[in-house]
C-alpha positions as a Python dict, from the first residue, in 0.01 Angstrom:
ca = {
    (1, 'X'): (0, 0, 0),
    (2, 'X'): (375, 57, 20),
    (3, 'X'): (338, 419, 135),
    (4, 'X'): (9, 393, 324),
    (5, 'X'): (172, 358, 667),
    (6, 'X'): (247, 732, 667),
    (7, 'X'): (-3, 860, 408),
    (8, 'X'): (280, 963, 175),
    (9, 'X'): (234, 1038, -189),
    (10, 'X'): (469, 913, -459),
    (11, 'X'): (612, 1263, -526),
    (12, 'X'): (696, 1300, -156),
    (13, 'X'): (861, 958, -150),
    (14, 'X'): (1052, 1043, -470),
    (15, 'X'): (1180, 1363, -308),
    (16, 'X'): (1316, 1179, -7),
    (17, 'X'): (1462, 904, -224),
    (18, 'X'): (1639, 1175, -425),
    (19, 'X'): (1783, 1325, -105),
    (20, 'X'): (1905, 979, 2),
    (21, 'X'): (2061, 917, -340),
    (22, 'X'): (2226, 1261, -344),
    (23, 'X'): (2387, 1203, -4),
    (24, 'X'): (2492, 852, -105),
    (25, 'X'): (2640, 981, -429),
    (26, 'X'): (2837, 1242, -240),
    (27, 'X'): (2971, 967, -13),
    (28, 'X'): (3080, 756, -310),
    (29, 'X'): (3236, 1062, -475),
    (30, 'X'): (3429, 1140, -157),
    (31, 'X'): (3542, 776, -130),
    (32, 'X'): (3686, 769, -482),
    (33, 'X'): (3812, 1129, -485),
    (34, 'X'): (3895, 1221, -125),
    (35, 'X'): (3964, 1569, -15),
    (36, 'X'): (3736, 1795, -207),
    (37, 'X'): (3913, 2082, -37),
    (38, 'X'): (3732, 2405, 33),
    (39, 'X'): (3690, 2642, -258),
    (40, 'X'): (3623, 3016, -242),
    (41, 'X'): (3335, 3112, -467),
    (42, 'X'): (3158, 3428, -577),
    (43, 'X'): (2995, 3469, -237),
    (44, 'X'): (3335, 3483, -70),
    (45, 'X'): (3265, 3167, 130),
    (46, 'X'): (3493, 2867, 160),
    (47, 'X'): (3269, 2574, 67),
    (48, 'X'): (3322, 2199, 31),
    (49, 'X'): (3119, 1961, -182),
    (50, 'X'): (2884, 1888, 106),
    (51, 'X'): (2832, 2259, 170),
    (52, 'X'): (2744, 2314, -194),
    (53, 'X'): (2499, 2022, -187),
    (54, 'X'): (2332, 2165, 123),
    (55, 'X'): (2312, 2515, -32),
    (56, 'X'): (2161, 2360, -347),
    (57, 'X'): (1897, 2165, -154),
    (58, 'X'): (1796, 2459, 66),
    (59, 'X'): (1788, 2693, -234),
    (60, 'X'): (1577, 2448, -430),
    (61, 'X'): (1330, 2426, -143),
    (62, 'X'): (1291, 2805, -143),
    (63, 'X'): (1262, 2813, -523),
    (64, 'X'): (977, 2561, -506),
    (65, 'X'): (804, 2745, -221),
    (66, 'X'): (831, 3075, -406),
    (67, 'X'): (700, 2915, -724),
    (68, 'X'): (401, 2777, -535),
    (69, 'X'): (335, 3113, -371),
    (70, 'X'): (346, 3319, -691),
    (71, 'X'): (268, 3084, -978),
    (72, 'X'): (103, 2777, -827),
    (73, 'X'): (115, 2436, -982),
    (74, 'X'): (254, 2259, -1187),
    (75, 'X'): (608, 2270, -1051),
    (76, 'X'): (800, 2169, -1365),
    (77, 'X'): (929, 2522, -1408),
    (78, 'X'): (1052, 2529, -1049),
    (79, 'X'): (1229, 2198, -1107),
    (80, 'X'): (1406, 2341, -1413),
    (81, 'X'): (1510, 2653, -1220),
    (82, 'X'): (1632, 2434, -933),
    (83, 'X'): (1847, 2222, -1164),
    (84, 'X'): (2005, 2536, -1313),
    (85, 'X'): (2058, 2665, -958),
    (86, 'X'): (2225, 2336, -856),
    (87, 'X'): (2462, 2352, -1153),
    (88, 'X'): (2545, 2718, -1080),
    (89, 'X'): (2614, 2645, -711),
    (90, 'X'): (2847, 2354, -789),
    (91, 'X'): (3020, 2558, -1060),
    (92, 'X'): (3062, 2902, -901),
    (93, 'X'): (2987, 2896, -528),
}
């Protein structure tokens, strides 16, 4: 009943809750450790924490879409690849 007003599924709601939590976490991180100055990574771009979060989210979306296109469901493998991608982006980009 909680999600019936928009015909959402629990995985869709979990995805948007994760996005909300990620943005909130970044806000708390910035509050306690201000600055987060730009850093030049392997791509030659100056990126901040927010930029790296955005790159991670967009990249994860494309990883999941590609997984669906070529391998279908289930998406657990795409989730694992996305987590590795997120770690790599925050570490080296």
